[in-house]
N, C-alpha and C positions, 0 to 999 in steps of 0.2 A: 787751271782754265775752268774747270767745273765749278769751283768755289766762287769765281768771279761772276758766273752766269746765274748762280742760285738766287740772289736777290731779285734779278730781273724776272726769272721764272715765277717766283712767288708773287711778284707784283701783277704779272699777267694773269695768274690763276685767281688772285683776289678780285681783279676787275671783272673777270668772266663770272665769278660767283655772285658778285653784287648785281651785275646786269641781269643775271638769271633771276635773282630774287625780285628785282623791280618788275620784270615781265610777269612774274607770278602774282604779285600783290596788286597790280594795277586794275585788272578786271574786277576784283572783289571790291575795291574802293569805288569804282564806277557804278557797280550794282547797288551799293548802299546809298550812294548819292541819288540815284534815280528813284529808289524806293521812298526816300524822304520828300521828294519834290513832286512826283507824279502820282503815286498811288495813295492819294488822300481820300478819305471816306468821311462824308458828313454823317455824324451820329446824332446830332440834336438840332432842333428847330426852335427859334424864338418866335412866339406867336405875335403877329401884327394885327392892328385893329381891322375888323371886318373878316378875318379868317375864321374858318370853322374846322372842326376835326376832320370833316370829310374833304375839304379842299386841301388840307395839309397832307392827308393820306394820298389824295389824288396826285399832288405835286411830286411825291416821292415814290409813286407806284406801289403803295402799300394797301393792305386791307385795313379799313378803318377800325375793325374789331381788334386787330393786332396792335395798332397804335394805342388804342384805348387801354388794352391789357398791359402793355409795357409801361404805361404811365399811371395805372391804377385809376382810370377814369370810368365812371359808370354812366349809364343812360340817365338823362338825355345828352350826355357828352358835352357838357358846358366847359369851355376854356376861356382864358382871359389874356388880354394883351400882356406882352413881356414874359408870359409863362414859357418855361423851357420844357420842351417835349422831346423824348427819345424817339427817333424814327428808324432805328435799327434794333434788332433783338440783342439782348445781352447773352453772354455765354451760358448762364444758368438756364435761360429760357430755351435756347437751342438744345441744350442737353436734356431738359425736361421733355421737349417735344420728341426728341430722338428716342428716349427711353419709352415714351408713351406709344410710339408707332412701332417700335421693335420688340416690345414686351410680348412674350408668347403666353397664351393661356394653356393650362393643362388640358389634355384630351378629355372629352366628355365620356361618361361611362357608356359602355356598349359600342363605342366607336372602334373601328378596325384599324390597326396600325398600318401605315403605308410602307410597303417593302422598299428596301434600298434600290435606288435606280429608277423608281417610279415617282412621277410628279403628279400630285393631285391637282386638277384644274381649279383655278381661282373662282371664288364665288362672285356673282355679279354684284357690283356696287350700287346700292340704292341710296339716292340722295333725297332726304326728306326735306320738304319745304312747305311751310304753312301757306305761302302765297299762291295765288292762282297763276296759271300759265300766262306768260307775257305775250302780248300781241304787239308786234313791231310794225312800224310804217315809216316811210321816208320823212325826215324832218322838214324838208323843203324841196322845191322844184329847181331844176337846173342841170347843168352839164357836170358830169363827174370828171374832175381834172386831176385828181391825185388819189391813189389807192393805198391800202394798208401795207405796212412793212415793219416788222419788229427790229430789223437791222438799222433802220433810219429813225432817229429820235423825232424827226419832224414829220414822220408819217405814221404815227400811232393811231391814226384814224383815217377818215376820208375827207376830201375837199370837194364841195359842190359850188360851182360858180353860177351866179344868177344876177339879178338886178338889185341895186341898193334900195332898201326899204321893203322888199318883199317879205312876207311873213315866214318866221321860223316857228315850227310847231313841235310839240312833244312827240317823240318817237314811240313812246309807250306811257301808260299811266304810272303815276308815282308822286313823289313829294320833292319840292325844291329844297335842296340842302345848302346851296351856295349860289350867290349872284354877286359878282364883283370883278375887279380888274387887277387883283393882286398876284396872279400867276403870270410870270414873264412869258411872252410869246403867244398868249391866248386872247389878249384884248379883253373886251367885256365877255365874261364867261358865266354860263349857267350850268349847274350840275344837278341832275335829278336822280334821286334814289328810287329804284323801282321795287326792289325787295332786298333781302339780306345779302344777296350776292351781286346783283346787277345795278350799274349806274350808267347814265349817259351824260355826255358833255357837249355843249354848244358854244363854240368860240367865235370871236369877231362879230358879236351882235351889237345892236344899238336899240334904243327905245325899249328897254326891257319893261314888260308889263306885269310880270309876276314877282311875288315877294318870297323871301325865305320862309320855309315851313308851310308854304301854300301847296295844297294838293291839286294836281293837274290831271286832266283826262287825256287819253290818246287823241292826238290831233289838235289839242288846245294851243292857241297862239301864245308863244313865250316872249318873242321879241321880233325885231326886224333884222334883216341881213345888213351887215356893215362892211367896212373896208379895212379898218385898223392899219392904215398906211399902205395898203396894196393899191395897185392901179385899177383892179376890178373887184367888185363885191363878191365875197364868197363866204361860205360857212364851213368851218372845220368841225367835224362831228366824230365823237368817239364813244365806244361802248367799253366799259370795264367790268370784268368778272373777278370778284374777290381781289380787287385792286389792280389786276393786270389787264393791259389793253388786249382786246380781241378784235378780229376782223369784222367790222359792221356788216359787210356784204353777206356774211353767213347768217345774219339775223333778219336783214331787211328783205322784203318781198322783191321778186324780179320785176324790173320795169317792163311795161308793154310797149 
């Protein structure tokens, strides 16, 4: 009787073993599938006519100096259509920056050793900048209809609602480094470089009266407020520090 049941028991045990293996392998296959289709990273950008190094860095949220260094481009940062630019750092660049920031200098002569368990307070960070202090002002008049949020890609600045055709002015003195409509979602866009760290952007404009490389003063008229497909006229305004969006309301004066 036992011999007759043996093949049946072996069959049942084999089926249980196979089903257990399937349950074990399936999540791993699903994970690999998701990583190939969802977690895609853009590493290069092909330059289009009218683009500048500053507008490309702005599009990817990078510091223009980093993009220039990754592609061995020197001032005045001339680029050409169809040129292939890297917009993310390579591993050697990350490793170089890591070693540079983590490298420790030997203690100076005469300095006292820090006892174990005691933490020496950090020295204040002094940021040297040859540019004068920036004076900011509102780029246009109107109702503030959208505020800044890093979590929402559509709110990397503020939206000011007004009347079509009203003037859009420079929020601080600087130089125009881009004017065009090559960035999706921004319409006619103007980017001003104020110093080595700060840029400002003015989107959904029309009748632009400034040219690239033109120096502008605080309050100088740049363009008119447009609509770019919206029901009402509005200006989308951004401030970038080292390529990263910051809250413009921290820089603009309070409205009375």
